[in-house]
Backbone as a chain_set.jsonl record, in Angstrom:
{"seq": "MLNIILTWVGAVLGITVLLAMACGAFVLDFDDSRGARRGQPDIGEPTTPTT", "coords": {"N": [[-11.122, 34.906, -15.82], [-12.314, 33.44, -13.741], [-12.301, 30.998, -14.983], [-9.572, 30.31, -15.016], [-9.04, 30.078, -12.28], [-10.745, 27.924, -11.581], [-9.567, 25.945, -13.136], [-7.048, 25.655, -11.901], [-7.866, 24.845, -9.35], [-9.092, 22.403, -9.977], [-6.842, 21.048, -10.942], [-5.243, 20.886, -8.634], [-6.921, 19.35, -6.999], [-6.97, 17.002, -8.526], [-4.269, 16.176, -8.386], [-4.146, 15.72, -5.654], [-5.901, 13.548, -5.392], [-4.523, 11.62, -6.895], [-2.171, 11.331, -5.34], [-3.298, 10.378, -2.964], [-4.288, 7.904, -3.845], [-1.892, 6.628, -4.501], [-0.615, 6.513, -1.996], [-2.464, 4.949, -0.636], [-2.273, 2.532, -2.039], [0.342, 1.823, -1.382], [0.093, 1.463, 1.391], [-1.703, -0.692, 1.469], [-0.182, -2.694, 0.179], [1.931, -2.929, 2.004], [0.538, -3.802, 4.245], [-0.451, -6.241, 3.301], [1.936, -7.67, 2.952], [2.818, -7.859, 5.574], [0.727, -9.376, 6.639], [0.996, -11.768, 5.224], [3.429, -12.662, 6.159], [2.808, -13.019, 8.821], [1.037, -15.114, 8.718], [2.512, -17.373, 8.184], [3.928, -20.411, 9.44], [6.022, -20.675, 12.336], [9.322, -21.364, 11.793], [11.405, -23.612, 13.173], [14.282, -25.231, 14.483], [15.819, -27.352, 12.083], [14.79, -30.696, 11.715], [15.642, -34.165, 11.622], [14.003, -36.858, 10.079], [12.844, -39.617, 11.981], [13.071, -43.042, 11.594]], "CA": [[-10.46, 34.797, -14.526], [-12.919, 32.309, -13.04], [-11.837, 29.815, -15.7], [-8.206, 30.018, -14.558], [-9.135, 29.624, -10.891], [-11.324, 26.583, -11.576], [-8.567, 25.034, -13.694], [-6.056, 25.392, -10.855], [-8.522, 24.064, -8.294], [-9.219, 21.049, -10.502], [-5.513, 20.436, -11.008], [-4.822, 20.564, -7.27], [-7.734, 18.217, -6.561], [-6.503, 15.828, -9.247], [-2.994, 15.76, -7.796], [-4.458, 15.18, -4.327], [-6.478, 12.217, -5.58], [-3.452, 10.721, -7.324], [-1.308, 11.059, -4.187], [-4.046, 9.529, -2.03], [-4.317, 6.561, -4.415], [-0.552, 6.053, -4.383], [-0.389, 6.198, -0.583], [-3.341, 3.828, -0.299], [-1.689, 1.315, -2.606], [1.519, 1.503, -0.575], [-0.368, 0.945, 2.683], [-2.276, -2.028, 1.256], [0.917, -3.622, -0.095], [2.653, -3.129, 3.254], [-0.321, -4.606, 5.106], [-0.478, -7.592, 2.747], [3.199, -8.348, 3.219], [2.818, -8.184, 7.005], [-0.227, -10.456, 6.85], [1.551, -12.998, 4.666], [4.487, -13.093, 7.055], [2.183, -13.425, 10.069], [0.323, -16.356, 8.509], [3.423, -18.498, 8.017], [4.309, -21.027, 10.719], [7.367, -20.389, 12.815], [10.226, -22.448, 11.417], [12.434, -23.767, 14.188], [15.461, -25.995, 14.084], [15.486, -28.475, 11.193], [14.913, -32.004, 12.346], [15.726, -35.292, 10.696], [12.939, -37.82, 10.391], [13.275, -40.87, 12.591], [12.304, -44.178, 11.047]], "C": [[-10.997, 33.594, -13.737], [-12.469, 30.985, -13.673], [-10.451, 29.385, -15.213], [-8.244, 29.468, -13.136], [-9.691, 28.2, -10.829], [-10.357, 25.556, -12.153], [-7.535, 24.662, -12.642], [-6.647, 24.565, -9.715], [-8.68, 22.61, -8.749], [-7.885, 20.328, -10.559], [-5.032, 20.029, -9.616], [-5.628, 19.378, -6.73], [-7.303, 16.928, -7.252], [-5.199, 15.298, -8.685], [-3.225, 15.146, -6.422], [-5.028, 13.766, -4.434], [-5.399, 11.221, -5.997], [-2.519, 10.363, -6.17], [-2.006, 10.153, -3.183], [-4.101, 8.088, -2.542], [-2.954, 5.879, -4.277], [-0.255, 5.66, -2.939], [-1.246, 5.013, -0.157], [-2.805, 2.517, -0.833], [-0.47, 0.878, -1.801], [1.102, 0.883, 0.755], [-0.941, -0.458, 2.52], [-1.185, -3.057, 0.969], [1.687, -3.94, 1.18], [1.848, -4.031, 4.178], [-0.393, -6.046, 4.606], [0.814, -8.345, 3.046], [3.316, -8.707, 4.699], [1.89, -9.353, 7.284], [0.295, -11.784, 6.345], [2.645, -13.541, 5.583], [3.896, -13.628, 8.358], [1.501, -14.793, 9.925], [1.218, -17.572, 8.384], [3.781, -19.083, 9.376], [5.75, -20.677, 11.07], [8.259, -21.6, 12.524], [11.345, -22.488, 12.443], [13.641, -24.473, 13.626], [15.049, -27.119, 13.138], [15.71, -29.799, 11.899], [15.003, -33.08, 11.279], [14.641, -36.291, 11.063], [13.516, -39.089, 10.989], [12.416, -41.989, 12.064], [12.558, -45.418, 11.848]], "O": [[-10.231, 32.834, -13.144], [-12.282, 29.985, -12.98], [-10.208, 28.193, -15.025], [-7.553, 28.497, -12.826], [-9.161, 27.361, -10.101], [-10.333, 24.411, -11.701], [-7.183, 23.49, -12.501], [-5.981, 23.678, -9.182], [-8.424, 21.689, -7.973], [-7.803, 19.137, -10.26], [-4.474, 18.945, -9.444], [-5.07, 18.499, -6.074], [-7.274, 15.871, -6.622], [-5.042, 14.087, -8.523], [-2.577, 14.163, -6.062], [-4.67, 12.889, -3.647], [-5.371, 10.096, -5.499], [-2.119, 9.207, -6.038], [-1.38, 9.26, -2.612], [-3.974, 7.15, -1.755], [-2.879, 4.689, -3.972], [0.299, 4.589, -2.69], [-0.79, 4.163, 0.607], [-2.875, 1.495, -0.151], [-0.276, -0.315, -1.568], [1.688, -0.107, 1.193], [-0.687, -1.325, 3.355], [-1.257, -4.18, 1.467], [2.057, -5.091, 1.413], [2.403, -4.923, 4.82], [-0.395, -6.977, 5.411], [0.779, -9.534, 3.36], [3.862, -9.757, 5.036], [2.224, -10.232, 8.08], [0.063, -12.82, 6.968], [2.764, -14.754, 5.757], [4.421, -14.58, 8.935], [1.399, -15.541, 10.897], [0.733, -18.7, 8.468], [3.923, -18.349, 10.354], [6.576, -20.419, 10.196], [7.973, -22.715, 12.959], [12.126, -21.546, 12.576], [13.979, -24.333, 12.451], [14.031, -27.773, 13.368], [16.708, -29.985, 12.596], [14.498, -32.915, 10.169], [14.395, -36.536, 12.244], [14.557, -39.575, 10.548], [11.188, -41.908, 12.078], [12.004, -46.474, 11.543]]}, "num_chains": 1, "name": "protein.A"}
């Protein structure tokens, strides 16, 4: 009986860890994409070079 309970507890903990890793990866990817967009200069109207 204890064996079954420990198996289920381990399975639930394993699923929790996998979900936390997936959510963490999503948050890091989202943060990286926001940071990359924030680092780019603001592109205004295109200008022609004057010579």
